[in-house]
N, C-alpha and C positions, 0 to 999 in steps of 0.2 A: 667529446659522444660523453664524457663525462657525466655533463646535466642530467640525461639520459635514466641516471641511479635515479631522480626522483621520482617515479613510477605514470604511470599513464598521464594522470597530467602535463607533465612535464615529460613524457610523448611526444604525446597532440601537438604541443607547440614546435616540437622541434620540427616535424614529420611534414608541418602549414607550413613552415619556411624551409623545408630543404625539397618537399612536396610542390608547394604552391595549391592543395587539397581543399577544395570545399567542406566541409563538415561530414556530411556525409558521406563524403569518402574517409573523414581518416574514421569517423565507429569504424566502416567497413574495416579498412584498412588494421587498426588495434587490437578489432575482431580476427583476422585473418591476415596476417603478416608475409605471406608469402604473397601481397600486391605490394608489398615494396618492392622500388627497383633497385634499389641500393642495397648487398644482401648482409654488407654489415651493416647496416642503418636496420635493416627489416630482423636481424639476431640480437639485438642491444633492442628493440623494444617489445620482442617477443618474452627478453627476459623481464624487462618493465612490468608489462601486465603479469608476469608469471607470482612474480614479486614482490605486486602494488598491495599491499594493508587498505584502502578505498573506494579507490575503483576501478578493480579490474575486473575481467570479464569475471572468474574466477570467484571471486566476491561478491559479483550480481546474485550469479548461479546459490549463491553461503545464500545470501539474504530472501532468494526468490524462497527456493527450498523453507526454510524458518516462516516463511512470510508462510506461508501455505499450509504448510502445521497449524500453524495457530488460527487459519481462518476452517482445518479439519476438526481441530478441540471448540473452537463455536458450533462447528454443525450440531461437535455431539453434544453439547452443554441443550440444550436449542430439542436435539432429540430424546435426549432426558426427561426432558419437561414436556414431551410432545408438544409441541410450537412450531407448526405448519412455519415452512414459507420456504422462500424459492431461491436458489444463487446465483450467483453471474450468471454461467453458462447459461439459467434456463432463462434468466434474463435476458440475456443476447439475443437465445433465440425466438423474446415474446417481441424485438426490434429497437430494445434501449442504450442508447449509446455507449450515456456515465453509467452504471451499475454502482452499488453498494453488493459487501460481501454474501447478504444477506437481506432479503424482502421479508417480512413480517407478512402473511397470511391475512394477519389476526390479528392488529396490534396489542401491542400490550402497555402495561404501565408499570415504572419503574421510579422511585423517588417522587411518586406526585403527578410524573411527563407519563403524555403516552411519546411510543414510540411506533413507530414504520416498519423503519431497516435499523441495523444495526453491520460497523463498518471493522473490521480487526484490523491493527495492525503493529505488530509486529516488533514494538522498538520500542524508544523511551521519547515521550514530545515535545519536543523543545519550541519555542518558542519562535524560530524559521521555520520548522518542517509544517508544525503546524497553521501559520500560517498562510503556508502553498495548497497545505491541504483542503484548508479551511474553501478557499479561491476554486480552482481546480477542481478537487468533489464531496466535499461535505455540502458547502450551500448549494449545488447543484442536484442532490439527491431528498436538500428537500427542498426546493421547488418542483421537484418530480413527484415524491412521492410523500414529504410533511420530513415531522421531525422524526430522529434518529439520534441513535447512540452510538458512541468510538468507547473501543476497548483500545487508547495503547497495554500493549503485555509489562512492557518495558518500566512503566508508569509516566509518568507526566507532570508536568512547574504546572502549582496551581492555580495559579492565577489564569493561566487557561481556558477554563471550565468556565465562563463571561457570557456562553450564551446559552443558557439552560430559557431563559428566558422566551427568549428566540426559535427553542426547537433544536437547539444540538446540546446533546449533554457527554461529555466524558469521564469515562471510571477508567479503575486499573485490572484488574478483575470480570469477571462476569454474572450480574450481580444475581446476590443471594432470593433476595428478596424481590416479589416479581408479582403484580396484578396482573387478572387474567380474567377476559370477560367468560361469564357465568349464562350457561343459556339454557332457560328451563322449560323441554320439553311438552307439553301437556299432556292428559294422561290421555288415552287413545278409547 
């Protein structure tokens, strides 16, 4: 049982060996250790999840909270500029299953590129996570809504900003230079 000190990932392996459980059941047991039949093992797994600095439920809650905070910052910046947008919740109500954090109702231009959507990432954009995000999220948004902008609030590896010509821009902050459409309303 000393191997449990390694955190949730080790707990997952030990639970699998001890309980013979499926991945779904293992995740459920990590979130609610009272489901583990062996009381000693249950207590040890609980301790591991509390002290796991990378993968535990507490860490997930903190990451989710920080992510939400930066989505609010993005929305506040858009409102300050009087830019109309739909958020994820509004897009889901319209039936979209894959949704960026915001879909601009009227596109803008950033760095001479048209932008239809913006995704907020409260993380550092490293090669591994960015590749996953491209595959699981960004290209889906691009297919549905057109070109977009990803803001990695904690920076990113510069070489990853290689899809601009294809319509996905990366930034580490909200852009200061934005070009908006100007509509001339004819006098009555």
